[in-house]
N, C-alpha and C positions, 0 to 999 in steps of 0.2 A: 237446131240440130238435136232436139230431145229425142232419145231412143225410146221407142214404145215398150210397153210391159210385155206384150205377147205379139204373136203373128210375125216374128222376126225370122230371117233366114239365118241358120246357124250351121257352120262347118265344123265338125268334130273330127280331128285326125285321128287315126288309130282306134276306130269305133267298132271293130268287129267283135270284141269281147271285153270282159273285165271293166275297168273303170271307163273306158270310152264307151262302152255299151250303156253303163249306168248314167253317164253324163247325156247321152243322146236321149235316153228314156226321160230324163228329168226335164230337158227342154221341150220334148214332144208333149209331155203332160202339162207343161205350162202354156201350151197353145202355140208353139213355134214350129217352124218347118225346118227339118234337119237333113243335112247332107252327111251321110254315114261314110266316112272314108275307110278305106282298107288298102293294105299293101299286097298281101298274098292270100289271106283268108277269106275268099269270096263267099264261101258257104256260111261261115260264121257271120259275116257281115249281113248276108241276106237275113239270117235269123234276127239279128238286131233290128234290121228294117221292119221285119214282120211283127216285131214285138212293140213298135212305137204306136202310141195313140195318135189319133188325128190323121190328116191327110197332107199330101204335098212334100212327102219325104223322098229321098233319092239316094241311091248308092253312087259312089264315085271311087274308082280305084286308081292306084298309081304309086310308084316307088318314089317317095318323097326325098330320097337321097340324090336323086337326079333333079337338078334345078328345072330343067324343061318339063319333066313330069310334074313337078309341083305346080308349075304354071298351068299345065293343063287340068290339074286337079281343081284349082280355083276357078278356071274359065268354066269348066263343066258345072261345079257347084253353083256359081253365080248365075249361069244361064237357066239351070234347073229351078233355082229358088226365086228367080227374078219375077215370075209372073205375079206373085202376090205382094211383092214388097221391094223389088229392085235389086235383089241379089244377096250377098252375104253381109249381115249386120253384125254378127258375132262370130269370132274365131276361137275355138279351143284347141290349143296346141297339145295334144295328148300323146301322139305317136312317139315311141321311144324303143330303144334296145337296151338290155341289160343282161349282159353275158359275162360270166365269171372269168377273171384273168388276174389272179393274185401274182404279184411280180416274182416272188420266190420260186413259183412253180410254172411259170408260163414262158415257153421259148420266145426269143426276141421276135422272130418273124410273125408269130401268132399275136403277141403283144401289140406290135406295130399295126397289123391289120385290124385288130379289135378296136384300137384307138381311133383309127380312120373311120370305121363304121359307126362308133358312138358319136363321134363329132359330126359326121355327115347326117345322121338321122336326128339325134337329140338336139344339137345346136343349130346347125346350118339349115336344116329343113324348118325348124321353127322361125329362124330368122327369114327365110325365103317366103314362107306362107304369110308371116306378118307383113312383110313388105307388099306382097301381092294384094293381100285384102285391104290393107290401110290405104294403099294409093287408089284402089276403086272407091273407098269410102270418101277420101278427099276429093276425087274428081266428081263424085255425086253431091258433095257438099253436105254429107250425112255424117251424123255421129255414130259411134259404134264402140264395140268392146273387144278386146283381146284378153284371153285369160290362158295363162301358160301352166302346164302341170310340171311343177319342180319336184323337189324331194327333201325330206329330212336329212338325207345323206349328204347334201351339199353343205351342211353345217357340221355334222358330227364325223364325217369321214366314212368311206366305203373301202375297208382293206381288201376285200376280195373282188371288188367292182370299182376300181379307182377311176376309170374313165367315165362311168356312169356318174359318180359323185362330182367329178370335175365339170362334166357337161351340164349337169343340173345346176351347179353353182353359176355357170356362164349363162344359163337360161334366166336365172333370177336377175343377174346383172342386165341382161339384154332387156328384160321386161321393164326395169327401172329406168334405163336409158330411153326406151320408147315411150314410157309414161310422160317423160318430160317433153319429149319432141312432138308427140301427137296430141298433147292436151289442147293446144290452140285450135286444133281441128275438131274438138269434141269427141275424141277417141281416147277412152280410158283403158289402161293396161295394168293387169295385176297377175300375181302368181299365187298358187297354192303349193305348200310344201308338206305333203303327207308323209307320215310314217308308215308302218307296215299295215297293209289292208288286204282283206281276203278276196283272192281271185282264183280262177281255174288254174293258173300257172303256179301258184304258191301253195295250193292245197296239199300237195304231198309233204312239203316242209312243215305245214301246220299239224299234219297228221303224224309225222315222223318223230324221231328222237329229239329234234331241236324245238319241237312245237311248244313244249311248256316254257322253255326259255324265251321264245319269241313272245308268248303271251304275257310273260312276266315283265317285258320291257315297259309296259304301261301300268301305273298303279291301279287302273281299271280292271286289269287282269284279262284283257282281250285285245284283239286287233280291230281296227275299223272296218266297217262294211263299205263297199264302193259307193253306196247311196248316200253315206254321210259326207264323203268327199264332194260327190256330185252336187249335193245341196249347197255346198259353199260356193262351187263354180257357178251355179245358177244365180246366186246372190250376187256375186262379183260381176256378172254380166247384166244386171238389172239396172234400171234407171236410178234407183236409190243408192247404188254403189260407186257413183262417179268420184266421190271424194275419197274412195279407197284406192284410187289409181296410184300405182307405184308400190303398193303393198305387197309383202310376202307373207301370206296367211299360213301360220303353222297349224297343222292338223294331225297331231301325233299322240293325243291322249296323255299328254304330260310325260311322254317317254323321253323327250329331250327338250330342255328349257335353255334358250339363248339368254345371255346376259348382256 
């Protein structure tokens, strides 16, 4: 059940831009075939697809908050990637929502709705995609990798985004549970916990009044680039990283140190 170094089928959820795009590019540059998943940003996902090195890549769209849609996404990815290697060998759970909802300023109805949305996308979609991909790997008798994108906020708290912090903590715990249960099947599961990194979405914050304070969170005086996080994801999905199964890898430039 040894996982190959290259030529794998890789499903990256939420790959239309930002970190997901960087992860998709890293795997494609490694010689893997990538299924670029998107929820609603089809044009941006197409731009991601067009930027990938190599061949055999595919777009797959669907709302992962719907379990039936999640199953359809995995079916489509496995079928499209199967010609060269049997389907999905690596799953990167990157899709997430992160919408502000500080308790003191958020009406209850909005608070409840936003919690439901965060749980559905950040946690339940991760659990469902993991089940769908892992069961395919088990049925194939193949080893594989699942890498979850967690967050530094799971450890230090997210006062303005509490559902995000809570669901990312749950993703970390889910990954550790699956690491234990899936190891006998040759499937390694790990998570990364990034701090602040530069994407299109946060560019206005970095350029605005709070930008200097954000940069100062790390003693390096900067934030991460998505490619730095993607490099860690690529390694965790490699054959060499099997013994890292169950790990939660901090990627925050010493901006938050756990004891």
